[in-house]
C-alpha positions in Angstrom: 0.0 0.0 0.0 1.4 3.4 -1.0 1.4 5.9 1.9 0.2 9.4 0.9 1.3 12.6 2.5 -1.1 13.2 5.3 -3.8 15.8 4.7 -5.7 15.1 7.9 -5.6 16.9 11.2 -4.5 14.5 13.9 -5.9 15.7 17.3 -5.3 13.8 20.5 -8.4 12.0 21.6 -8.0 13.3 25.1 -5.3 14.3 27.6 -2.3 12.0 27.9 0.6 10.6 25.9 -1.0 8.6 23.1 1.2 6.1 21.2 0.2 4.7 17.9 0.1 0.9 17.4 0.8 1.2 13.7 3.1 -1.9 13.7 0.1 -4.1 14.5 -2.6 -2.0 12.9 -1.3 -0.2 9.8 -4.7 0.7 8.4 -8.0 2.2 9.6 -10.0 -0.4 11.5 -13.6 -1.7 11.0 -16.2 -0.6 13.5 -16.8 -4.0 15.0 -13.1 -4.6 15.5 -12.6 -1.2 17.1 -15.2 -2.2 19.7 -13.6 -5.6 20.2 -10.1 -4.3 20.6 -11.0 -1.3 22.8 -13.1 -3.4 25.2 -10.6 -6.3 25.4 -7.6 -4.2 25.9 -9.0 -2.0 28.6 -10.6 -4.8 30.6 -7.8 -7.4 30.2 -4.9 -5.1 30.9 -6.6 -3.7 34.0 -6.6 -7.2 35.6 -2.9 -7.7 35.6 -2.1 -4.1 36.2 -4.0 -4.4 39.5 -2.6 -7.8 40.4 1.0 -6.9 39.7 0.8 -3.5 41.4 1.4 -1.1 38.5 0.8 2.6 39.1 -1.9 3.1 36.4 -5.3 1.6 36.0 -5.0 0.1 32.5 -4.1 0.9 28.9 -6.8 2.9 27.2 -7.2 2.8 23.4 -8.8 5.4 21.2 -9.3 5.8 17.5 -8.4 8.8 15.4 -9.3 8.5 11.8 -9.7 4.8 12.4 -6.2 4.3 13.7 -5.3 3.0 17.1 -3.6 5.1 19.8 -3.2 4.0 23.4 -2.4 5.8 26.6 -2.0 4.8 30.3 -5.2 5.5 32.2 -4.6 7.1 35.6 -5.3 5.0 38.6 -7.8 7.6 39.8 -8.8 11.1 38.7 -8.9 12.6 35.2 -6.2 12.1 32.6 -3.5 14.7 32.6 -0.9 16.3 30.3 1.5 16.9 33.2 2.6 14.9 36.2 2.8 16.7 39.6 6.3 17.4 40.9 8.1 14.3 42.1 7.9 15.2 45.9 4.1 15.5 45.6 3.9 12.2 43.6 6.1 10.6 46.3 3.7 11.7 49.0 0.5 10.8 47.2 1.7 7.3 46.4 2.3 6.6 50.1 -0.8 8.3 51.4 -3.6 7.6 48.8 -5.2 4.2 49.5 -5.4 3.2 45.9 -1.7 3.7 45.4 -1.0 2.0 48.8 -2.9 -1.1 47.6 -0.9 -1.1 44.4 2.3 -0.9 46.3 1.4 -3.9 48.4 0.4 -5.8 45.3 3.8 -5.0 43.7 5.6 -6.4 46.8 3.6 -9.6 46.7 4.1 -10.0 42.9 7.9 -9.9 43.2 7.9 -12.1 46.3 5.4 -14.7 45.0 6.0 -14.6 41.2 2.4 -15.3 40.3 3.3 -15.7 36.6 4.6 -19.1 37.4 1.2 -20.2 38.6 -0.6 -18.4 35.8 1.6 -20.1 33.2 0.8 -23.5 34.5 -2.9 -22.5 34.6 -2.8 -21.5 31.0 -1.2 -24.7 29.7 -3.1 -27.1 32.0 -6.6 -25.5 32.1 -7.2 -22.5 30.0 -5.6 -23.6 26.8 -7.6 -26.9 26.5 -10.8 -25.0 27.3 -10.1 -22.4 24.6 -9.3 -25.2 22.1 -12.5 -27.0 22.8 -14.6 -23.8 22.7 -13.2 -22.7 19.4 -13.5 -26.2 17.9 -17.2 -26.4 18.8 -17.9 -23.1 17.1 -15.7 -24.0 14.1 -17.7 -27.3 13.6 -20.9 -25.4 13.0 -21.9 -25.3 9.3 -22.9 -21.7 8.9 -24.3 -22.2 5.4 -26.8 -24.7 6.8 -28.2 -22.3 9.4 -31.4 -20.4 8.7 -31.4 -16.7 9.1 -32.5 -16.8 12.8 -29.8 -19.4 13.5 -27.1 -17.4 11.8 -28.2 -14.3 13.8 -27.8 -16.3 17.0 -24.5 -17.7 15.8 -23.2 -14.2 15.0 -23.8 -13.1 18.6 -22.2 -16.3 19.9 -19.0 -16.0 18.0 -18.8 -12.3 18.9 -19.1 -13.1 22.6 -16.4 -15.7 22.1 -14.1 -13.1 20.5 -14.8 -10.6 23.3 -13.9 -13.2 25.9 -10.8 -14.1 23.9 -9.5 -10.6 23.7 -10.0 -10.0 27.4 -8.0 -13.1 28.1 -5.4 -12.2 25.5 -4.6 -8.9 27.2 -4.9 -10.3 30.7 -2.3 -12.9 29.8 0.1 -10.1 29.0 0.9 -10.2 32.7 2.6 -13.6 32.7 3.7 -13.5 29.0 5.5 -10.1 29.3 6.4 -9.2 32.9 8.9 -12.1 33.5 10.8 -11.3 30.3 10.7 -7.6 31.1 12.1 -8.3 34.6 14.9 -10.4 33.2 15.9 -7.8 30.6 15.8 -5.0 33.2 17.9 -6.8 35.8 20.3 -8.0 33.1 20.8 -4.3 32.0 21.4 -3.4 35.7 24.2 -5.9 35.7 25.7 -4.5 32.5 24.6 -7.2 30.1 23.8 -6.2 26.5 20.1 -6.5 25.7 20.8 -8.4 22.5 22.9 -11.0 24.3 20.2 -11.3 27.0 17.4 -11.9 24.5 19.5 -14.5 22.7 19.1 -16.7 25.8 15.4 -16.9 25.2 15.7 -18.6 21.8 13.9 -21.9 21.7 11.4 -21.0 24.4 8.4 -20.3 22.2 7.3 -23.4 20.2 4.1 -21.6 19.0 6.3 -19.0 17.3 7.7 -21.7 15.1 4.2 -22.8 14.1 4.3 -26.1 15.9 1.1 -28.0 16.4 -2.2 -28.3 14.4 -3.3 -24.9 13.1 -7.0 -24.2 12.4 -8.1 -23.0 9.0 -10.4 -20.3 10.2 -7.7 -18.3 11.9 -6.7 -14.9 10.7 -3.3 -14.9 9.2 -2.8 -11.6 7.2 -3.7 -9.3 10.1 -6.0 -8.8 13.1 -9.0 -6.9 11.7 -12.2 -8.5 10.3 -11.3 -7.5 6.7 -8.1 -9.6 6.8 -7.9 -13.2 5.4 -8.0 -16.5 7.2 -5.8 -19.5 6.3 -8.8 -21.1 4.5 -9.1 -18.1 2.2 -5.5 -18.2 0.9 -3.5 -20.5 -1.4 -2.1 -23.3 0.8 1.6 -23.5 1.2 3.4 -26.6 2.5 4.2 -26.2 6.1 7.9 -25.7 6.9 9.2 -27.6 9.8 12.0 -25.8 11.7 14.1 -27.3 14.5 14.0 -25.5 17.8 17.2 -23.6 18.4 19.5 -25.1 21.0 20.2 -23.0 24.1 23.6 -21.4 23.9 25.1 -22.8 27.1 28.5 -21.1 26.6 26.8 -17.7 26.2 24.7 -18.3 29.2 27.6 -19.2 31.4 29.6 -16.2 30.1 26.8 -13.8 30.9 26.1 -15.3 34.3 29.8 -14.9 35.2 29.5 -11.1 34.8 26.7 -10.9 37.3 27.8 -10.0 40.8 28.0 -13.1 43.0 25.3 -11.8 45.4 22.9 -11.5 42.4 23.5 -14.8 40.6 20.7 -16.6 42.3 18.3 -13.8 41.2 19.8 -14.1 37.6 18.9 -17.9 37.6 15.3 -17.2 38.8 14.8 -14.3 36.3 16.1 -16.3 33.4 14.1 -19.4 34.3 10.9 -17.4 34.7 11.4 -15.6 31.4 12.0 -18.9 29.5 9.1 -20.6 31.1 6.6 -17.8 30.2 8.1 -16.5 26.9 6.0 -18.7 24.7 2.6 -17.9 26.1 2.1 -14.8 24.0 2.1 -16.5 20.6 0.5 -19.6 22.0 -2.5 -17.8 23.4 -2.7 -15.4 20.5 -3.8 -18.2 18.2 -6.5 -19.5 20.6 -7.8 -16.2 22.1 -7.5 -13.9 19.2 -6.7 -15.2 15.7 -9.1 -18.2 15.8 -12.1 -16.4 17.5 -11.9 -13.4 15.2 -11.5 -15.7 12.2 -14.7 -17.4 13.2 -16.5 -14.1 13.6 -15.3 -13.1 10.1 -16.6 -16.4 8.7 -20.1 -15.7 10.2 -20.1 -12.1 9.0 -19.2 -13.1 5.5 -22.0 -15.7 5.5 -24.4 -12.9 6.5 -22.9 -10.8 3.7 -23.4 -13.5 1.1 -27.1 -13.7 2.0 -27.5 -9.9 2.0 -25.7 -9.5 -1.3 -27.8 -12.2 -2.9 -30.9 -10.2 -1.8 -29.4 -6.9 -3.1 -29.0 -5.4 0.4 -25.2 -5.3 0.1 -23.2 -4.4 -3.0 -20.6 -7.0 -2.1 -20.6 -9.8 0.4 -17.2 -8.6 1.7 -18.8 -5.3 2.8 -20.4 -7.2 5.7 -17.3 -6.6 7.8 -17.9 -2.8 7.5 -21.0 -3.3 9.6 -21.4 -4.3 13.2 -22.9 -7.5 14.4 -26.0 -5.7 15.6 -26.4 -4.0 12.1 -26.0 -7.4 10.4 -28.6 -8.9 12.8 -31.1 -6.1 11.9 -30.4 -6.6 8.2 -31.0 -10.4 8.4 -34.3 -9.7 10.1 -35.4 -8.4 6.7 -36.1 -5.0 8.2 -36.7 -2.7 5.2 -35.1 0.1 7.3 -31.9 -1.9 7.6 -30.8 -2.1 4.0 -27.2 -1.1 4.5 -25.7 -1.5 1.0 -24.8 2.1 0.4 -23.6 2.7 4.0 -21.4 -0.3 4.0 -19.8 0.7 0.6 -19.2 4.2 1.8 -17.5 3.0 5.0 -15.2 0.8 3.0 -14.3 3.7 0.7 -13.7 5.9 3.7 -11.5 3.3 5.5 -9.4 2.8 2.3 -8.9 6.6 2.0 -7.9 7.0 5.6 -5.6 4.0 5.4 -3.6 5.8 2.7 -2.8 8.6 5.1 0.4 8.6 7.1 -0.5 8.4 10.8 1.8 10.1 13.4 3.7 7.9 15.8 2.2 9.7 18.8 -0.3 12.4 19.8 -0.2 14.7 22.8 2.8 15.5 25.0 5.4 12.9 25.7 5.1 12.1 29.4 7.8 10.5 31.5 6.5 8.9 34.7 8.6 10.1 37.7 10.0 6.7 38.5 11.9 8.0 41.5 8.6 8.7 43.3 7.6 5.0 43.2 8.3 2.5 46.0 11.1 0.1 44.9 9.0 -2.9 44.0 6.5 -0.8 41.9 9.5 1.1 40.4 11.1 -2.2 39.2 8.0 -3.5 37.6 7.2 -0.2 35.9 10.8 0.2 34.7 10.6 -3.3 33.3 7.5 -2.6 31.2 9.1 0.5 29.9 12.3 -1.5 29.0 10.1 -4.1 27.2 8.3 -1.4 25.3 11.5 0.1 24.1 13.0 -3.4 23.2 10.3 -3.7 20.6 11.0 -0.4 18.8 13.8 1.1 16.9 16.4 3.0 19.0 16.3 6.7 18.5 19.1 8.6 17.0 21.0 8.8 13.7 21.1 5.5 11.9 23.3 4.4 9.0 21.4 3.6 5.9 20.8 -0.1 5.3 22.2 -1.0 8.7 20.4 -2.4 11.8 20.4 -5.0 14.6 21.4 -8.4 13.2 19.8 -11.6 14.4 21.6 -14.8 13.5 25.0 -15.3 11.8 24.4 -16.7 8.3 24.9 -14.4 5.4 21.9 -14.9 3.0 21.1 -13.6 -0.5 17.9 -13.5 -2.4 15.3 -11.5 -4.2 13.8 -8.6 -2.1 10.1 -8.8 -1.6 9.2 -5.3 -0.4 5.8 -5.0 1.1 3.8 -3.0 3.7 1.1 -5.5 4.4 1.1 -9.4 4.6 -1.9 -9.8 2.3 -0.1 -7.7 -0.4 3.1 -9.7 0.1 1.4 -13.1 -0.2 0.3 -12.3 -3.7 3.9 -12.2 -5.0 6.1 -13.7 -2.4 8.2 -16.8 -3.4 9.9 -19.1 -0.9 13.5 -18.0 -0.3 12.7 -14.3 -0.9 14.2 -11.7 1.5 11.2 -10.1 3.0 11.6 -6.3 3.5 8.9 -4.4 5.4 8.3 -1.7 8.0 7.8 -4.2 10.8 6.0 -7.5 11.4 3.5 -9.0 13.8 2.0 -12.6 14.0 0.1 -11.9 10.8 3.4 -12.2 8.9 4.2 -15.7 10.2 2.9 -17.5 7.2 5.5 -15.7 5.1 8.4 -15.7 7.5 8.6 -19.5 7.8 9.2 -19.6 4.0 11.5 -16.5 3.8 15.3 -16.6 3.1 15.7 -13.7 5.5 13.8 -10.6 6.8 14.7 -6.9 7.0 12.5 -4.5 8.9 12.7 -0.8 9.1 11.3 -0.7 12.6 11.6 -2.8 15.7 14.2 -3.8 18.4 15.6 -6.9 20.0 12.2 -8.0 21.2 10.1 -7.0 18.3 8.0 -9.7 16.6 10.5 -10.1 13.7 13.4 -10.5 16.1 11.6 -13.1 18.2 10.5 -15.2 15.2 14.0 -15.0 13.6 15.6 -16.4 16.7 12.9 -19.1 17.0 13.2 -20.4 13.4 16.8 -19.7 12.8 16.1 -17.0 10.2 18.8 -14.3 9.4 17.3 -10.9 10.1 18.1 -7.2 10.2 15.9 -5.2 12.6 15.4 -1.5 12.8 17.2 -1.0 9.4 17.4 2.6 8.3 15.9 3.2 4.9 15.0 -0.4 4.4 11.8 0.5 2.5 14.0 2.3 -0.1 15.3 -1.1 -1.3 13.9 -1.7 -4.8 11.3 -4.5 -4.9 12.7 -7.4 -6.8 16.3 -6.4 -6.4 18.9 -9.0 -5.5 20.1 -8.3 -1.9 22.6 -9.7 0.5 21.8 -9.7 4.3 24.7 -10.0 6.7 23.4 -10.2 10.3 26.8 -10.3 11.9 27.8 -7.1 10.2 24.3 -5.7 10.7 24.0 -4.6 7.0 21.9 -5.3 3.9 23.4 -4.6 0.5 21.6 -4.3 -2.9 23.5 -6.4 -5.4 21.6 -5.6 -8.6 
């Protein structure tokens, strides 16, 4: 998709520091998905923020011209564009009951490590339950339902997707916090972040695509207008061996940790490895599959409405909400949404061509020095993890970035901004060049000869996948999108460079 020069006015949706999630959501989103994402994120993040004693209530999403921006919602009181002076913050955190409860929760979390229990709960109880729930809904033949049955099924799969997104964001507690703590403490002990993340390779089988994968899972993105595996040409699965832990690197890094901290190093590394794989594992069952099932049901409604002349195209069904489709299937003459759905699609396409800013509103730095030590460590860790997924600021050398792997690879550059676009012309062995990746790109990455991203850091999706499947990668590469599509390129991860050969 070609990005146009922005002609829109981008106004913050409220007070606060609003960060765009354009790596995951590069286009304007459909209305039903906006509702699903906003509700799931706000409710799910609030659960672990409270349990782990973080100093904000939750992450609050909002949509500007259909694009997602998020900010931290205050624990109490209205949003602000300025924090109080550090001494006042210090006093409030120790006197205000809500902050005092969070401080106690942070102390418990660091002492009891609830993520260990939650990880066991996911794999032993929650994962099988989600598998069974999705399988039961997948087994329904939507084409055989009458209109009343399809209307009921639409609400059922929407409720399933809502529950899935709440669980997906709730599970960011165990699937992010232990890794964040490990990287933060490793940095405190003078260990390079890239070396520390290398020790997590092999800890996420789901990232390698292991196990049986459902056909009605979204694979080209997250929104309801993306494609499921069943809707795309089938490619033969690529089996990748799990990378072996680098025992020599682990011992070398551990030896640099002060003796009095080596027991903590062992715990932090073990916790990070044990929980590292939950994110991609639960993402399939709580997000990609439930939303894929919702898409299938909406498309079936669209097929029927298009056949009756109440939609111009069956694909336009995803521009409507479930409630609007329900009304239209009731044969309500006031609910003939053909023109409205077509207009929404045209508007989303136009908005998606606009370049969205990385952030809106003032950049706010939480005064970490005002926080009690346990809360400060947990908050620092989340900020470290956030920054580990983005390109470091500063001047960067063109066609250079953070290398993952050691093998020098050459191939044809497939330059793309969106996985659906890339799938149409990607060939196995191509060097995928893109702004950044998310799980929607997995179907391509397992067949790629290498990957080059313009954005991202050592814990960005592309970096994680590259380590898990043994793929040579260059992350956060300046001017990567200037590489000509179809050019022969050479990627050298050890040197941290990509070179155009022809």
